[in-house]
N, C-alpha and C positions, 0 to 999 in steps of 0.2 A: 314425223308426217309418216299419217299411216299410208298402206301400200294397197291395190286391188287389183283385182289380177286386169290383165291389157285388154281383154272385150271389155270391159264395165269402164277403164279410162278413156277409150274410145269411142262409148257411146252418152259421153254427160254431156256434152252439145247438145246433141240433140234430144235427148232426154228432157232438159230442162225446155229446150224448144217446144216441145210437144206437150209438155206439160201447160203452156202458156198459151197454148194454140197457135206457135209461129213456126211451126213447122211443115216441112211440104211432105207429102203424099208419102215418099218414100221413106223419107227420113220417119215420118209416123209410124209407117209397117214397120221398119226397125227397131225403133223405142218398144210397140207391143210386141213384137216375137222375141225380145229381149228381155222385156221386164216380166214378162210368162215364167221364165224360164231362171231369173234370179230373183230372190228373196230382198236383199239388201237395195237393189236399184229398183225395185218396185217400191220401195218403202219408201225412198227418195222421191219416186214420181208421186205417190201419191202427194206426199207432202208439199211440192210445189201445185199438185192440183187444186188440191183444198186450198191454198191460202190464196192461186188465180181463182178461184169461182168465188170465194169470199169478198175477195176487190173488187171483181165484177159486179155481186148481188149487190155490194154498198154504191156500185156507182149507180145502179138500174133503179134504184129504190131511193127516194123521197128520206132523210135521214135525220130528226131533232139535231139542233146544233152543237148536241154534249155529243153526240156519236161523230160528230166533225173529226175530232182529234184522233181517235181509233180509227177511223176510214183509213184518214191519211196514215198513220202508225203500220198498217196492214199494205198498205204498198211498198212503205219502206222499206218492210222486211223481205216481202216479194225482189225489190231492186237488189238491198242487199246480199240475201242469195246466192244471186247473178252473180254480183260485183266480187263474193269473196271467194269462187273460184278462180285456182290460180294451175294453169296448166305450165307445167317444166318437159325442161332437157337436159341432160348434163351429156357433154360432147369433147372430147379432146380437141388440145388447141395447142399452138405455140408458145401458150401462156400458161399448159398444163390444163389439166381436168377444167371446167368453165361448167357454171348452170347457168342457161337462162329461163326465166320464169314471166310469165305474163298472164294479166287479168281481159277481163272483158275491154278495158278501157286503154290495154297497153303495157308494154315491155314494165313491170314494174320491181325486175330484181335481176342483178347481173351479179356472181357468183365466184369467186376463186375457192377451190375447193381442196386442190393439194392434195393430201394424204387423208382429209377428212370427209364426213358423209354429209348429207342431203341436212340443211338446218331446221331445224324447228321455225314455223311460222305463227307467232299468233294470230289470231283472227284471221286466217285464210283455210281455205281446203284445197291443200296442194296435191295435183294429181299428175304424176309421171306421164307425158305425151311427147315423147320425144320427135312424132313424125309433123305434129303439127308447129313443133319450135326451129324446125329444121333450117324452114326458111330464113329465117335471122339468124340462125347458126353459118349458112354458108356467105349473107353477110358478112356476118364479122369476123370468117376469114377474111373474105375479099378484104377488109380495113388492114386487120393485118400483115397481109402480104401487100400494101400499099396499095392496089389497086382499085381503092375507091376511098375519099378524104370525107367522109359522112355518114353517118348511120340514120335512116331516114325511116327511124322509130318511132310510133306514136309513143309517147311514156305515159305508165299512171305510179304517179309518186306516194302512193297510198303508203308505203312505209317509212317515210319521209320523218323522225322524231318531231319535228313542232314546225309550227309556223315557220320561225326564223330558220330552220332548216332548210325547207323546202325553199324561201326566199335565196338563200345562198347556193342551192342546188340551180334554178331557174337564169340566179347570173352567172353561174359558170358553165351554165350550158352554151352560152352563148361568146366565148372564148374561141377562137377562130383554130382550123386547123393549122398547125406548125409553129403558134405561138404561145408563146411561158409568160404569164404575169405571177407574183407573190400574194400570199394568205393578206398579207397589209394593204395592199391594191384592192382588192375584193370587196375588204373590209371599210375603205377607201370610196370605192365606187356604192355600197351601201347607204354610204350616208352615217356609218361608223366605224370611224377608225381605229378607236380602242378595243376594238371587237376582234383584235385578229387570233386570238385563240378559240374562239367561240368560231369563229368562219372556219379553222383548222379541224374540228372536232366535228364539226357537219360534215365536212368533207370528209372526214376517215369513216364516216359513219354513212358516206355514199350507198346508198342499193343498188344503185344502177351504173357502177364504173364504167368509162371506156366510152357510153351511151351519154352520159353527162362526164364530159374531159375534164376530170378532178387531179388527172395525172398533169394538165398543163400548170398547174398550181405549186409556185414554190415557196421554198425562205426568200427571206430581202435581202440571203447573201448569194442566193442562186443555188444551195443547197438541196437537195431534194427531201431532205427531211422524212421523208415518210410514207408508205405507200399501202392501203389495206392490208393494216395490222404492220407486220415489217417487211411486206415486202415493196422494198425501193428497187432491186433488181426488176421488176416487171414494170415500173415507175419509169426507169430506164430505158427499157426496150422499147417501150411505146413510145416516148419518146424521139429515140432512135427514128424508128417507123415513122414519124412527120419529120422526119429530116435536123432533130436539135442535137445538136452537139454535146455531149456531156465528159465529163474526166475523174476518174476513181478519187478520193479522198478517204481518209480514216473512217469507216463507220458510214462513208455516204458515198452519193457523187452528188458534184455540182455541174450545172451548165454555164459552157465556156460561153462566155458574154462575147470576148473578142469574135466571136465566130458570128456572131448574132446582127440583125438590121434592131436598131431602137427605134421607139414611138414615144414620146415625152408625155404623159400624162393625157389629154384628147386634143394633141393636136392633128393635124391632119395632114404631116410630112413623116418621113420615118427617115432615120440616120444612120450612118455609120457608125458603131461604138467608139470610137475617137474623138465625134465631132462634140466643141464647146465642153462642158462642165461634164457632158455625157457619163466618162470614164468613174467620175467620183459620185454619182447619185448610186442611192439603192434603189433595187429593184421596189420597193414601197409606191414609185410612183412612174415606173417605167412598165413598156410592155417590148417582149424581144421578140424577132421573127427571125423562122430559118433562113430564110430566102425573099430577094428581092420580090418573087412572084407571091409569095405569100402575104405578104405587107400590102401590096396594091390591091390581090384580090378584095381586101378589105375597104378600099375604096383610097388610100393613101399616096401620098405623091410625092419622090423624091428631093431631100430637103436642096432648098437653092443653097447653102452655106456648103455641106461637106460633098454635095454633088456623090450621091450610092450609085447612079445609076451611069457614072463615067469613070466611077474608079469603084468597082463592085467588090465585095469581099471575096477572095479563095474560096476554091471548092474542096 
């Protein structure tokens, strides 16, 4: 990612808006003053303005049918210029240094940086602007501190690697807070039960972890198996925030099934982990909940056989 001066980063949104005649008077004056002194931004402004003027001319003047495709292409180019701009900030968090980036459509990147630098993002024009992203950062901190159960972020999955990956991510986004399911169960819900490895790969390359909670997906044996590369410890910590108990095993962690309430497939009830044949069932067909409250928040009712409401698990 190329860097630019702070003042140039701060002017980018107003610059685009002014070029396409969508800026207010104050923003227009700010842009005019800046581009008068900054040649690179003046060039960017002129390119946006030429595209916008060309599109406007084509809209006003009748054109032969043969020019219709060219006019549409110019319109798309202008939209693309605006969509490719990604603003990002890098912040310290309880999970280490973390990058949050968003496009005009929504948050498109959450990246654990560790000791590494800012990654390259082919196809996007990335501009550092921590001030714009700071609100998202504080919401993330509230989530990591257990003060909120949802991140109400608009998402842009432009960095999903394929339509299949996008579908996996959209399904994973619906896994509720405090719940755990398996890669096999996600594949089953997709209608592709044999695609367990493909599901795991899609979640391994999740561009917006936490916002899309791939940490809630584990192996069929309850093992955490991996997260954001080899950061299994981060997965364990995220689950702990949501009340999911895990225990260490060689090279991994495992969900403590005995401490979780259970939903069998699409059942409308939740059970104790000892109910019927559930102790012998694989997580390939089950969803686990950290508490009765989390299960009931999903509209589930206590099992009428094992009565978890009368015999709750010890905390």
